[in-house]
Residue, then its C-alpha position, 0 to 999 in steps of 0.5 A: x577734516x578739521x583743517x577745512x573748517x578751522x576758521x568757523x570751528x575756532x570762532x565757535x570754540x572762542x564763543x562757547x569756551x574761550x571767553x568763559x575761560x579767559x574770564x575765569x583766569x582773570x577773576x579767579x584764584x590762580x591756585x585753582x584749576x580752571x575747569x570749563x567741562x560744561x562749556x566743553x560739553x556744549x561745544x562738543x555737541x555743537x561741533x559734532x552736529x556741525x561735522x556730522x555728515x563728514x564723520x558718519x562714515x568713520x567708526x565711533x571710536x575714531x570719531x571720538x578720537x577726532x573730537x578729543x584731538x580737536x578739543x585739545x588743539x583748540x585749547x592749546x590754540x586758545x592759550x597761544x592766541x588769547x590767554x597767553x599764559x606761561x606754558x607750564x601754568x596752562x598745562x597744569x591748571x587748564x589743559x590737562x585737568x580739562x582733558x582728563x575730566x572731559x575724557x572721563x565723562x564724554x568719550x568712553x570709547x576714546x578713553x578705553x583706547x588710551x587705557x588699553x594701549x597704555x596698559x598693554x604697552x606697560x605690560x609688554x615692557x614689564x615682560x621684556x625689561x623687568x629689571x629696568x622697570x623694577x629698578x626704576x620703581x624702587x629708585x624713585x619710590x613710586x608705583x606703576x600707576x605713577x609711571x602710567x599717569x606720566x606716559x598719558x600726560x606726556x602723550x596729551x602734552x605733545x604727540x596727541x596734537x601731531x596728527x588728526x585720527x581721521x588721517x591715521x590709517x591704522x589707529x591701533x598700530x599708530x598709538x602702539x608705536x607712540x606709546x612704546x616710544x614714550x615709554x622708551x624715552x621716559x625710562x631712558x631719560x629718567x635712568x640716565x647715569x643710574x644704570x651701568x648699561x644703555x637702555x636698549x629694550x626689545x620692545x622698541x623696533x628700530x624704526x618706531x622713532x620715525x614711524x610714529x611721526x606723521x611727517x617725514x621731514x628729518x628736521x621736524x622729526x629730530x625736533x619732536x624727538x628732542x622735545x619729547x626727551x625734554x618732557x620726560x626728564x620730570x614726572x608730571x604725576x609726582x608734581x601733581x601729588x606734591x602740588x595737591x599735598x601742598x594745597x591740602x596743607x594750605x587748606x589746614x591753615x588758611x588765612x582765617x585760621x592764621x589770623x585767629x592764631x595771630x590774635x591769640x599771639x598778640x593777646x599773649x595767650x600763646x607764647x610760641x609764634x612758630x607753632x602753626x608753621x607747617x613745612x610747605x613741601x612734601x619730602x621723600x620720606x613723606x611720599x614713601x610713607x603715603x605710598x606704602x601705608x596710605x594707598x587711598x590717599x595717594x590715589x586721591x593726591x594724584x587725582x583731579x578734583x572736579x567741582x561742577x560750575x553750577x552749584x555744589x555737588x557732593x562726592x558720591x562716597x559722602x552722599x549718605x554720610x553725616x557730614x557732622x560725623x566726618x567733621x568730628x572725626x577730623x576735629x578729634x585728631x587735630x585737637x589731639x595734636x594741637x593740645x600738645x602745644x596749646x591750651x585745650x580751649x585754644x586747641x578746640x577753637x582752632x581744631x573746629x575751624x580747621x575741621x569745618x574747612x577740611x570737611x567742606x573741601x573733602x565732600x564737595x566735588x568728585x575725584x577723577x583717577x587719571x589712570x582709569x579716567x573714572x571717578x574714585x569711590x571709596x569706603x568712608x571708614x577706610x578713607x577716614x582711617x587713612x586721612x587721620x593718619x595723614x593728618x597726624x603725619x602733617x602735624x608732626x612737621x609743624 
């Protein structure tokens, strides 16, 4: 269906989405996610109207899966022909954040299908190969949410682009086989050399590896299997958690705060020039503490932070909360830690600047959980309690 009109549709996508995206990439901070959800929604409306008569005979969930497939394909094509960014950067900063965000707000039936298949496949594996799952979670010090996130990201990055849902005779059977194979590859590659036996779970039928591929060509099948296995070596979700955590640390001490601190050093009002150097990566111990003691923070770290393009939108959990209260709670913790090394006056000035910056970051936008593909809402007191614990842990590292 898409192939019959691909020239027109690619041109439409370029006009509605591609130009805006290229402008964002050229003129924005490279450390941010390039979200174009409003433009994707506009394109989706135009695209559905364009193909309406051709799609009308298909069930609603299949139509939504088709729209999602086309948008993923067009984003990928946009990078190949227009943006020409490094693959890893494109996937991390543009492709996955926009797919998750778009899916969360626009394609409910499509979202539910992916969630149902992912959850069902994990439960099946847990029932039939519990020892492998338990070993994996303990060894990597992670929980099942991270595994499920990784599988969904693997699917979006590769096999999603292989077949138009309109051409798949049995959607449920096809996605079931795909997710079984992804779990198999993921667990096999990430436990290689760690287990004293081969991973041969009952949940994977002998021919799943071939049946999941839309083409029968042996070479292309072998190539896809190889690429899938390479993708399974690392955890996308853990990489996201680490990147978000590091970005959060940068929000604690942005350039303005560092400049203020430098002025104090030059005036010889602070003797220790290393005081504000924070470790810029998350280590295994930190991740374990966060996972065990700060579950809400972990959920936010692996989420996608979305700020709409038009104006400022506030996180639903902060709508009825006094921002001054949030700022003061954060300020008190930071000042308490800084005063151990600075004078009270200097600690108060720097803590005030940091707390204002952090409050603005926290209350703006919404957090999308890539596992449920819904916005994360939380009790503000529970969040602040865990957030203050996180700040205390971070300041112990500087």
